[in-house]
C-alpha positions, 0 to 999 in steps of 0.5 A, a space after each residue: 658176854 653182853 646181855 640181849 636187849 629187850 624192849 617193851 612198848 606200851 601207851 603208859 604205865 597206868 594201873 591195869 592188867 596189861 601194865 601190871 603184867 609188863 611191869 612184872 615181866 620186865 622186872 623178872 627178865 631184868 636178870 637175864 636181859 638188858 630191859 627197856 620200857 618205852 611208853 608213848 605217853 608221859 603220864 605213869 603210875 609212880 609205883 610201877 615206875 619206881 619198881 622198874 627203876 629199882 630192877 635196873 630197867 631203863 624207862 623212856 617216855 615219849 610224851 605223845 599227845 592224845 590221838 595218832 601222832 606221826 611225830 611219835 612214830 618217828 621218835 620211837 623209830 629213832 629210839 629203837 634204832 639207837 638201842 638196836 633191840 634183840 627183842 621187841 615186845 609190844 602191848 595194846 595199841 602201842 604195837 602199831 607204832 613199832 611197825 615202821 621199825 619192823 619194815 627197815 630192821 629185820 634182825 629182831 624177835 617181835 612179840 605182841 601180847 593180845 591182852 583182850 578180845 582181839 576185835 576190841 583191841 584195835 580200831 578197824 585200821 589198826 587191825 588191818 595194819 596188824 594183820 599185815 604185821 603178823 603175815 609179813 613182818 614176822 610179828 608173833 601174836 601171843 594170846 592170854 587164853 585159848 579162847 582169845 587165841 581162837 578169836 585172833 586166828 579167826 580175825 587175822 586169818 592165822 593158823 591158831 597152832 602158830 599163836 602161843 598161849 601164855 596166861 597172865 601171871 601174879 606174885 602168888 606169895 604176895 597174896 597168899 592167905 591161910 584162911 580159917 575154915 568157914 563153919 557158917 556165915 553171919 555176914 558175907 563180905 564181897 569185893 570187886 577190884 576193877 576199873 570203873 567202866 561200862 565194860 565192868 558193869 559194876 551197877 549190876 553188882 548193886 542190883 545183885 546186892 539188893 537181892 542178897 540183902 533180902 537173904 543175908 547180911 551182905 556187904 560189898 567193897 569196890 576197889 578202883 576208879 574210872 569213868 562210871 564211878 560217880 554214877 555207881 556211887 549215885 546209884 548206891 545212894 539211890 538204893 539206900 545203901 549206907 557207906 558201911 554196906 557199900 564202900 568205894 575205896 578208889 585206887 589202893 596199894 593194899 589189895 592183898 590186905 583187902 582181899 584177905 579181909 573179904 569172903 568172895 570175889 565178884 566180877 560182872 564184866 560184859 567181857 574180859 581177857 584173863 583178869 589178873 584180879 581173879 588170879 589175885 583172888 585165887 592166890 588169896 584163897 577166895 572163891 570167885 563169882 564171875 560172868 561167863 565172858 571172854 577168857 574167864 571160863 579158860 581159868 575158872 571151872 564151875 564149882 572148882 574155883 567158883 561159879 560162872 553166871 550169865 552176863 547181865 543177870 543180877 538174880 544169877 549173881 545173887 544166887 551164885 553168892 548164896 550157893 557159895 556161902 555153903 561152908 562145905 563148898 566154900 572151904 573146898 573152893 578156897 583150898 583149890 584156889 590156893 593150889 590153882 594160883 600156883 599155875 599162874 605164878 609170875 615166875 612160871 609165866 615169865 619163863 614161858 615168855 623167856 623160852 619164846 624169846 630164846 626160841 626165836 633168837 635161835 
């Protein structure tokens, strides 16, 4: 019996949460499905591309130019008509490019994963198009947290009971660290893994570090790249931080090793979906200090997995780090997070998607 055909559609395979989840999901599903990944653009992360090819996933690049392109609508339509997929799974803004195909070909399962807060996911006109897709073209929205489900139901006037919630997932074994129990802190090593953008608000971490350095020997490592990196580096120099105190490592492939060498994971975003970086920190046994935004409180319980702080407060961030440096609390959270991470192992998350695929295929 031939395998069912599954197609994932996304803008590109640059390193990011949605792209990483797609890559892991496609790889896991390649055993049971004939999997294709279509990217609208041609620029992609070489490591992701190699990983997908090794799993036998077929890759198609449309080389779309920046902005909305009618030609790309046509090209995707032709590709889907040729593949004749049983399942179409869209991610991010690429979803709207699949709508013409949905109008003419009805015998397939249509899934769209909402990777961030719905109001920020699309432009106004794309939101209107997706509202029609959910209501009349049998597209099933999947939310990555309960709060995102509730926001999507309100934005698109949908019954929230019809929106499945499937959290993000990570390869927990890849990040697992057997940490020695802390008896005291001679220094604290903080790490932030995120793209540099206004949304991620890394400058606030530098403000918090200034306060922490008055109390303890604190060091901070940034992993990632993006539009605000230069300004953040400039601010670190203005504050007088040495390269030994604040490190900017750029994009790295050795995230598990970097987490293993750190003490606390910190995130200070203005808003988030369900950050893979927090789940990776859990799998590494790291306590987390994060702003209380988006889907973060759906996966982080105060004093069980770390501490939630109000967005925009450097004082709250510094106080939270100081509180977690209590060895008893630190060790308790570290042990809890190693267990918590198993709930988000990619195998469990992929099986939930497969169950959804098969339910709707039937």
